C-alpha positions as CSV (number, residue, x, y, z in Angstrom):
1,X,176.5,-175.5,-135.6
2,X,175.5,-173.7,-132.3
3,X,179.0,-171.8,-130.6
4,X,179.2,-172.8,-127.4
5,X,178.2,-170.1,-124.9
6,X,180.5,-167.9,-123.2
7,X,180.6,-167.6,-119.5
8,X,179.6,-163.9,-117.8
9,X,178.8,-162.7,-114.3
10,X,175.9,-160.8,-113.4
11,X,175.9,-158.2,-110.6
12,X,172.9,-156.4,-109.0
13,X,172.6,-153.8,-106.6
14,X,169.6,-154.3,-104.4
15,X,169.6,-150.3,-103.6
16,X,167.6,-150.5,-107.4
17,X,165.4,-153.3,-106.7
18,X,162.5,-152.5,-104.5
19,X,161.9,-156.4,-103.1
20,X,162.9,-160.4,-103.5
21,X,159.9,-160.6,-106.1
22,X,161.8,-157.7,-108.0
23,X,165.2,-159.3,-107.6
24,X,163.9,-162.6,-109.0
25,X,162.7,-160.8,-112.2
26,X,165.8,-158.9,-112.8
27,X,167.5,-162.0,-112.2
28,X,165.5,-163.6,-115.0
29,X,165.7,-160.5,-116.9
30,X,169.7,-160.9,-116.7
31,X,169.9,-164.6,-117.7
32,X,167.6,-163.9,-120.8
33,X,169.5,-161.3,-122.0
34,X,172.8,-163.3,-121.2
35,X,171.7,-166.2,-123.4
36,X,170.6,-163.6,-126.4
37,X,174.1,-162.3,-126.3
38,X,175.6,-165.8,-126.5
39,X,176.4,-165.6,-122.9
40,X,176.2,-168.2,-120.0
41,X,175.4,-166.4,-116.8
42,X,177.5,-168.8,-114.3
43,X,177.1,-166.5,-111.2
44,X,174.6,-162.9,-110.3
45,X,176.1,-161.5,-107.6
46,X,173.8,-159.4,-105.3
47,X,174.8,-156.5,-102.7
48,X,173.1,-155.9,-100.3
49,X,172.2,-152.4,-98.3
50,X,175.2,-151.7,-96.2
51,X,179.0,-152.1,-96.4
52,X,180.3,-153.8,-100.1
53,X,180.6,-157.5,-99.7
54,X,178.9,-158.7,-102.5
55,X,181.1,-156.0,-105.3
56,X,184.5,-157.0,-104.2
57,X,183.4,-160.7,-104.5
58,X,182.4,-159.8,-108.2
59,X,185.9,-157.4,-108.6
60,X,188.1,-160.9,-107.5
61,X,186.2,-163.1,-109.7
62,X,187.1,-161.0,-112.7
63,X,190.3,-160.2,-111.5
64,X,190.7,-164.1,-111.5
65,X,189.2,-164.6,-114.8
66,X,190.2,-163.6,-118.1
67,X,188.1,-161.2,-119.8
68,X,184.7,-162.8,-118.3
69,X,182.3,-160.1,-119.6
70,X,179.8,-158.6,-116.5
71,X,175.8,-158.3,-117.1
72,X,174.1,-155.7,-115.4
73,X,170.2,-154.4,-115.3
74,X,171.4,-150.7,-115.7
75,X,174.7,-149.0,-115.0
76,X,173.4,-147.4,-112.0
77,X,174.0,-150.8,-110.1
78,X,177.7,-150.8,-110.1
79,X,177.4,-147.0,-108.3
80,X,178.5,-149.2,-105.2
81,X,182.0,-149.7,-106.7
82,X,182.3,-145.7,-107.2
83,X,181.0,-143.5,-110.1
84,X,179.4,-146.3,-112.2
85,X,180.6,-144.7,-115.9
86,X,184.2,-144.5,-115.1
87,X,183.9,-148.2,-113.1
88,X,182.7,-149.8,-116.6
89,X,185.2,-147.7,-118.6
90,X,187.9,-149.1,-116.5
91,X,186.9,-152.9,-116.6
92,X,186.5,-152.4,-120.5
93,X,189.9,-151.2,-120.4
94,X,190.8,-154.4,-117.8
95,X,189.4,-156.4,-121.0
96,X,185.9,-157.2,-119.6
97,X,182.8,-155.8,-121.3
98,X,180.4,-154.5,-119.9
99,X,176.4,-155.4,-120.8
100,X,173.7,-153.7,-119.8
101,X,170.3,-155.9,-119.7
102,X,168.0,-153.1,-119.4
103,X,166.8,-151.1,-122.7
104,X,166.7,-147.4,-122.1
105,X,163.1,-145.9,-122.0
106,X,162.6,-144.3,-125.8
107,X,161.8,-140.5,-125.6
108,X,158.5,-139.6,-126.4
109,X,158.6,-136.1,-127.2
């Protein structure tokens, strides 16, 4: 019997995405990764260039949830909120697991 998927949120910063086509591909990547992890991506927040807006909406949604996981393409996407590793650690401390959908490239030498 399959366990029901756990709801999760996603976040993409357009500072690291080239265009609409890349945004759509990144959304698909987040959704596929979340599904592999047993998560259901219920909403993906997209931060446009300029003053943060979606990032604060995301934080509000996380605060209202009870430990809801967050899926990001790479840790860099959290930079709009501050130092990415520090933001990840803070979210983890607040019981929100941060999952990175993009596997790092392997070193060839």
